[in-house]
C-alpha positions in Angstrom: -17.6 26.1 34.4 -17.4 26.9 30.9 -17.2 24.0 28.5 -13.6 22.8 26.6 -13.0 21.8 23.5 -10.9 18.5 23.7 -9.5 18.0 20.1 -9.4 14.1 19.0 -8.0 12.3 15.8 -10.5 11.8 13.4 -7.9 10.4 10.6 -9.4 6.6 10.8 -13.5 8.0 10.8 -13.5 7.0 7.7 -12.7 2.9 8.1 -15.6 0.5 7.4 -14.1 -1.7 10.0 -10.7 -1.0 11.6 -9.0 -2.8 9.5 -11.1 -2.1 6.5 -9.9 1.3 5.0 -11.9 2.6 1.3 -8.2 2.0 -0.2 -7.4 -1.4 0.9 -11.1 -2.4 0.1 -10.4 -1.1 -3.7 -6.5 -3.2 -3.7 -8.5 -6.3 -2.4 -10.7 -5.9 -4.9 -8.4 -5.2 -7.9 -5.4 -8.2 -6.1 -9.7 -10.6 -6.4 -9.7 -9.7 -9.9 -6.5 -10.8 -11.1 -7.2 -13.6 -9.3 -10.2 -14.3 -10.7 -8.6 -14.1 -14.1 -6.4 -17.1 -13.1 -9.7 -19.0 -11.9 -10.6 -18.2 -15.5 -7.4 -19.6 -16.8 -7.6 -22.8 -14.8 -11.1 -23.6 -15.2 -10.8 -23.5 -19.1 -7.6 -25.4 -19.3 -7.8 -27.8 -16.6 -10.8 -27.7 -14.6 -9.0 -26.6 -11.7 -11.5 -25.0 -9.8 -10.3 -25.3 -6.6 -6.8 -23.9 -7.5 -8.3 -20.7 -9.3 -10.6 -20.4 -6.0 -7.3 -20.4 -3.5 -5.6 -17.7 -6.5 -8.1 -15.9 -5.8 -7.8 -15.8 -2.1 -4.3 -15.6 -2.4 -4.7 -12.5 -4.5 -7.0 -10.7 -2.7 -4.8 -11.2 0.4 -1.9 -9.7 -1.7 -4.0 -6.8 -2.6 -5.3 -5.7 1.2 -1.7 -6.3 2.0 -0.7 -3.5 -0.2 -3.7 -1.6 0.4 -3.2 -1.9 4.5 0.2 -2.7 5.8 2.5 0.1 6.7 6.2 -0.9 7.1 7.4 -0.7 10.8 10.6 1.3 11.7 12.8 -1.3 13.2 16.0 -0.1 14.7 18.4 -2.8 13.6 17.6 -2.3 9.8 19.1 0.4 8.1 16.8 -0.2 5.3 13.7 0.6 7.2 14.7 3.7 9.0 14.3 5.5 5.8 10.4 4.2 4.9 9.1 2.9 8.0 5.9 4.5 8.2 5.0 4.0 4.9 2.4 2.4 2.7 3.4 -0.1 0.8 1.3 1.0 -2.0 3.0 4.6 -1.9 6.8 2.7 -1.7 5.8 0.4 -5.0 4.5 3.8 -6.9 7.9 5.2 -6.2 9.3 3.0 -7.5 7.7 2.6 -10.5 8.5 6.5 -11.1 12.1 5.8 -10.6 12.3 3.1 -12.8 10.1 5.3 -15.4 12.7 8.4 -15.2 15.6 7.1 -13.0 16.3 10.0 -11.7 16.7 10.9 -7.8 16.2 14.2 -6.6 18.2 14.3 -2.9 17.6 18.2 -1.6 19.9 19.5 1.7 19.0 22.3 3.6 22.3 24.1 2.5 20.6 24.7 -0.8 18.8 27.7 -2.1 15.6 27.0 -4.2 17.7 28.2 -7.3 20.0 25.3 -6.6 23.3 27.4 -5.9 25.3 26.7 -2.8 
């Protein structure tokens, strides 16, 4: 008998733990840094260090969610049919590009490459 190659999915091999990818770790650190700015402000103004640490945690969790979570496809909601399976950070980047240019490009199968029908 010969040996056969069995293909396997290696997409998630670069993860530190199952839920932590490099992208989610970076966005968690960015969110924590934003929360740390609030910590400095609360510590200097009112001496509310506990509230500042809570803000660091909240912004860290928000950063993790932005980097790790994908929008699920829910059949009952028409919005999720269009963006289901995409990362939240990609949706945010696309929204920022849209706000900057205010252009929407829609391509159909009938159009040719030169734009004529």
